[in-house]
C-alpha positions in Angstrom: 21.4 99.3 114.8 24.0 101.9 115.7 26.4 100.7 118.3 26.9 102.7 121.5 29.5 101.5 124.0 28.4 101.2 127.6 31.5 103.1 128.5 30.0 106.1 126.8 27.6 106.4 129.7 30.4 106.8 132.2 31.1 110.3 133.7 33.4 112.4 131.5 32.9 110.5 128.2 32.3 112.7 125.2 30.7 111.1 122.2 32.1 111.4 118.7 30.0 113.1 116.0 27.5 110.7 114.4 29.2 110.7 111.1 32.7 110.1 112.6 34.4 106.8 111.5 34.9 105.9 115.2 31.3 106.8 116.3 29.9 104.6 119.1 32.9 104.8 121.4 34.1 107.8 123.5 35.8 110.5 121.3 37.5 111.9 124.4 37.2 112.3 128.1 37.5 116.1 128.5 41.1 116.7 127.5 42.2 115.0 124.3 45.7 116.5 124.4 46.4 115.5 127.9 45.1 112.0 127.0 47.7 111.9 124.2 50.5 113.0 126.5 49.6 110.3 129.0 49.5 107.7 126.2 53.1 108.8 125.3 54.5 109.1 128.8 52.4 106.9 131.2 49.4 104.6 130.6 46.2 105.2 128.9 43.3 102.9 127.9 41.1 103.4 124.8 37.7 101.9 124.2 37.7 100.3 120.7 34.7 98.0 121.4 33.0 99.1 118.2 35.4 96.9 116.2 34.0 93.7 114.8 35.4 90.3 115.7 35.2 87.3 113.5 36.4 83.8 114.7 37.5 81.0 112.4 37.8 77.5 113.8 37.8 74.0 112.3 40.6 71.7 111.1 41.3 73.7 108.0 41.2 77.1 109.6 44.8 78.2 108.7 45.0 76.6 105.3 41.7 78.1 104.3 42.6 81.6 105.6 45.9 81.3 103.7 43.9 81.2 100.5 41.5 84.0 101.3 43.8 86.6 103.0 46.8 88.4 101.7 49.1 87.3 104.5 51.1 84.1 104.9 49.2 82.3 107.7 49.3 78.6 106.8 52.1 78.0 109.4 51.2 80.7 111.9 52.4 79.5 115.3 49.9 79.4 118.2 49.8 82.4 120.5 50.9 84.8 117.8 49.3 87.1 115.3 49.8 89.3 112.3 47.9 91.7 110.1 46.1 90.8 106.8 44.0 92.3 104.0 41.2 91.2 101.7 41.8 92.6 98.2 39.6 92.7 95.1 40.6 91.1 91.9 42.7 94.1 90.8 44.7 94.2 94.1 42.7 97.2 95.5 42.2 97.1 99.3 38.8 96.0 100.5 39.4 95.3 104.2 42.1 95.2 106.9 42.2 93.1 110.0 44.5 92.2 112.9 44.9 88.5 113.6 45.2 86.7 116.8 45.7 82.9 116.9 45.2 81.0 120.1 46.1 77.6 118.6 42.4 76.5 118.4 40.7 79.6 116.9 41.8 82.5 114.7 40.4 85.8 115.8 40.1 88.6 113.2 39.2 92.0 114.5 38.4 94.6 111.9 36.8 98.0 111.4 33.0 98.1 112.0 32.3 99.1 108.4 34.5 96.4 106.8 33.2 95.2 103.4 34.6 93.1 100.6 33.9 92.8 96.9 31.9 89.8 96.1 33.6 87.0 94.1 30.5 86.7 92.0 30.3 88.7 88.7 28.6 92.0 89.3 28.2 91.0 92.9 29.1 94.4 94.4 30.1 94.9 98.1 29.1 92.7 101.0 30.0 92.6 104.6 33.3 91.0 105.4 31.7 88.1 107.3 29.3 87.5 104.4 32.2 87.5 102.0 34.1 85.0 104.2 31.1 82.7 104.4 30.6 82.9 100.6 34.3 81.8 100.2 34.0 78.8 102.5 32.8 76.3 99.8 33.6 72.8 101.1 36.4 73.8 103.5 36.1 72.4 107.0 36.0 75.7 108.8 33.6 77.3 111.3 33.2 81.1 110.6 31.4 83.0 113.4 30.5 86.6 114.0 31.8 87.0 117.6 31.3 90.7 117.9 28.6 90.2 120.5 31.0 88.0 122.5 34.2 90.0 122.5 35.2 93.7 122.8 38.5 95.4 122.2 40.4 97.8 124.5 43.9 99.1 123.8 46.5 100.0 126.4 49.0 102.7 125.4 52.1 104.1 127.0 55.4 103.0 128.6 53.5 102.0 131.7 51.0 99.8 129.8 52.8 96.6 130.8 52.6 97.4 134.5 48.9 98.3 134.2 48.2 95.0 132.5 49.1 93.2 135.7 45.8 94.5 137.2 44.0 91.8 135.1 46.1 89.0 136.4 45.0 88.7 140.0 47.4 86.5 141.9 49.0 85.4 138.7 50.7 88.2 136.7 49.9 88.4 133.0 53.1 87.7 131.1 53.1 89.0 127.5 56.2 88.3 125.3 57.9 91.3 123.8 57.6 90.2 120.1 55.0 92.1 118.0 51.7 90.3 117.8 52.5 87.9 120.5 49.4 86.9 122.5 48.7 85.5 125.9 45.4 84.4 127.5 43.7 86.6 130.1 42.4 85.0 133.3 38.8 86.1 132.7 38.8 85.0 129.0 40.1 86.5 125.8 43.7 87.5 125.3 46.3 90.3 125.4 48.2 91.0 122.1 51.4 93.0 121.7 51.0 95.7 118.9 53.7 97.7 117.2 51.4 100.7 116.7 50.1 103.3 117.3 52.8 103.6 119.9 55.6 101.1 120.7 54.5 98.8 123.4 50.8 99.1 122.7 48.7 96.2 124.0 45.3 95.1 122.6 43.0 93.4 125.0 40.3 91.2 123.5 37.9 90.7 126.5 34.5 89.1 127.0 32.0 91.8 126.0 30.0 91.1 129.2 33.1 92.1 131.2 33.9 95.3 129.3 32.9 97.8 132.0 34.5 95.7 134.7 37.8 95.4 132.9 37.8 99.1 132.1 37.3 100.0 135.8 40.1 97.6 136.9 42.5 99.2 134.4 41.6 102.8 135.3 41.7 101.9 139.0 45.3 100.6 138.4 46.3 104.0 137.0 45.4 103.9 133.3 43.9 107.2 132.1 40.8 107.0 130.0 41.6 108.2 126.4 39.3 108.5 123.5 39.4 107.7 119.8 40.7 111.3 119.2 43.9 110.5 121.0 44.2 107.0 119.4 43.7 108.5 115.9 46.3 111.3 116.5 48.9 108.7 117.4 47.8 106.5 114.6 48.3 109.3 112.1 51.7 110.1 113.6 52.8 106.5 113.1 51.4 106.5 109.6 49.0 103.6 110.1 46.1 103.9 107.6 42.4 103.2 108.2 40.5 101.6 105.3 37.9 103.9 103.9 39.5 107.0 105.4 43.1 106.8 104.2 42.2 104.6 101.2 40.0 105.0 98.2 38.7 102.4 95.7 42.0 102.5 93.8 44.4 102.0 96.8 46.8 99.1 96.6 48.8 97.9 99.7 52.1 99.3 98.4 50.8 102.9 98.6 50.0 102.7 102.3 52.9 100.7 103.7 51.1 97.3 104.1 53.5 95.2 102.0 55.1 92.8 104.4 53.1 93.7 107.5 49.8 92.8 106.0 50.4 91.5 102.4 52.8 88.8 101.4 54.6 89.3 98.0 55.7 85.7 97.4 52.8 83.4 98.3 50.3 82.8 95.6 46.6 81.8 95.4 44.9 84.9 97.0 42.8 87.3 95.1 44.8 90.4 94.0 48.1 88.7 94.4 49.1 89.4 90.8 49.0 93.1 91.4 50.9 92.8 94.7 53.7 90.8 93.1 53.9 92.8 89.9 54.2 96.2 91.5 56.7 94.9 94.1 58.9 93.2 91.6 58.9 95.4 88.5 56.9 98.5 89.3 56.3 101.4 91.6 53.1 102.5 93.4 51.5 105.5 91.7 51.0 107.2 95.1 52.5 107.1 98.6 50.7 107.8 101.8 52.6 110.6 103.4 52.4 112.7 106.6 51.4 116.3 106.1 51.9 119.1 108.5 49.1 121.6 108.2 49.1 125.3 108.7 47.1 125.8 111.8 47.0 129.6 111.7 43.7 129.6 109.7 41.9 127.3 112.1 40.4 125.7 109.0 41.3 122.1 108.3 40.7 119.8 105.3 38.3 116.9 105.5 38.7 113.3 104.4 38.5 113.0 100.7 39.5 116.7 100.0 42.1 117.3 97.3 45.7 118.1 97.9 46.8 120.8 95.4 50.1 121.9 94.0 49.2 125.1 92.3 46.1 124.4 90.3 46.9 120.7 89.9 45.5 118.0 92.1 48.3 115.8 93.4 46.7 113.9 96.2 43.8 113.0 98.5 43.4 113.9 102.2 42.8 110.9 104.5 42.8 111.1 108.3 43.1 114.6 109.9 44.2 114.9 113.5 45.2 117.4 116.2 48.4 116.1 117.7 49.6 117.2 121.2 53.1 117.9 119.9 52.9 118.2 116.1 49.8 120.3 115.9 47.4 119.7 113.0 48.5 116.8 110.8 47.0 114.6 108.2 47.7 111.5 106.1 47.4 111.9 102.4 47.8 109.8 99.3 50.3 111.9 97.2 51.5 111.2 93.6 55.0 109.8 93.6 56.2 112.6 91.3 55.4 115.3 93.8 58.6 116.9 95.2 59.1 116.6 99.0 59.5 120.3 99.3 56.5 121.2 97.2 54.2 123.9 98.4 50.8 122.3 98.8 47.3 123.4 99.6 44.5 121.2 101.1 40.8 121.4 101.3 37.9 122.2 98.9 36.6 125.5 100.2 37.6 129.1 99.6 40.1 128.9 102.4 42.7 126.2 101.8 45.3 125.5 104.5 48.9 125.1 103.4 50.5 121.8 103.9 54.1 120.5 104.0 55.3 116.9 103.5 57.1 115.4 106.4 60.4 114.2 104.7 60.7 111.4 107.2 57.4 110.0 106.0 58.6 109.5 102.4 59.4 105.7 101.9 62.8 104.7 100.7 62.8 103.2 97.3 65.3 100.5 96.5 65.7 98.7 93.2 62.8 96.6 92.2 63.8 92.9 92.6 62.4 91.9 89.2 64.2 94.7 87.4 67.4 93.7 89.0 67.0 90.1 87.9 66.3 91.2 84.3 69.4 93.4 84.4 71.6 90.5 85.6 70.2 88.3 82.8 71.1 90.9 80.2 74.6 91.2 81.6 
């Protein structure tokens, strides 16, 4: 059944197109550019209640997740979080999730269309929770689809912290400044500090039954309603990928900036780890996810999956495309490493192909590969 947020029924909410990746939650509330400006200068709240929530409890919750996910979580402290991936056997990205650990239960919130490659030969794709259940074996863990119990909202802007106090009642909600720190909310659920899509962002995992009430309390406290359009524009600006939009079936974590933040290079035992370690230590990713500035004069924009061309040669793939309140039309794209930063590029697949320029600040700095350095030292 297609999800439709109850907040979509509130006055001013405009629904996203049915085929949009963020369908089911408000796309905007009448003025997406003003919503972005408020998210950058004041306080805005975004409905992200279409995301799925999986909880993992039981005595072996951390040690089991440590074997299944790409991130180092075996010693994750209580009231903290991180980000993690599920990779296939070749190190390609299957799913991404944000982690929140209360000390008793690990909460994984992920995109509504998250799938993973079955561990069985020729097993194909399966939903993320089905994959996790299949990987349980004899581990003492309790895996539960909690999407019907929890919903996600995100506060954005420099005034987000002040707005958060509206949920505390007589006791202010105190959220540590460290990224991914979490603190319980009086009505259930928790607040989690996030480093993106804007510094100071705060995720709110709230009881789904209280979604409308929490939304009204936040907006009554001054937070402006903002849609997924505004969130995506800021996400693109901050170069945060979305699986299935900014990735294809060949994408590895190194290409999209998820080494460290979501994939650990030293720990072993997780599927795809060999690729992660090898590329980090002795190789280079074949592509980099870069920010493109699009020519807006044509009023024609590329779509996800369209090619990026340098002359007649395809050098990349378009991912997220957004209209930003300051930068104008922008996009994320996977671009071959050999492509010069100042290359003249074209995007799209139709007769009219907008020009695009790589943002030089989006190009990752490349240091020496640790493995290559070690070999060089051994050779003297």
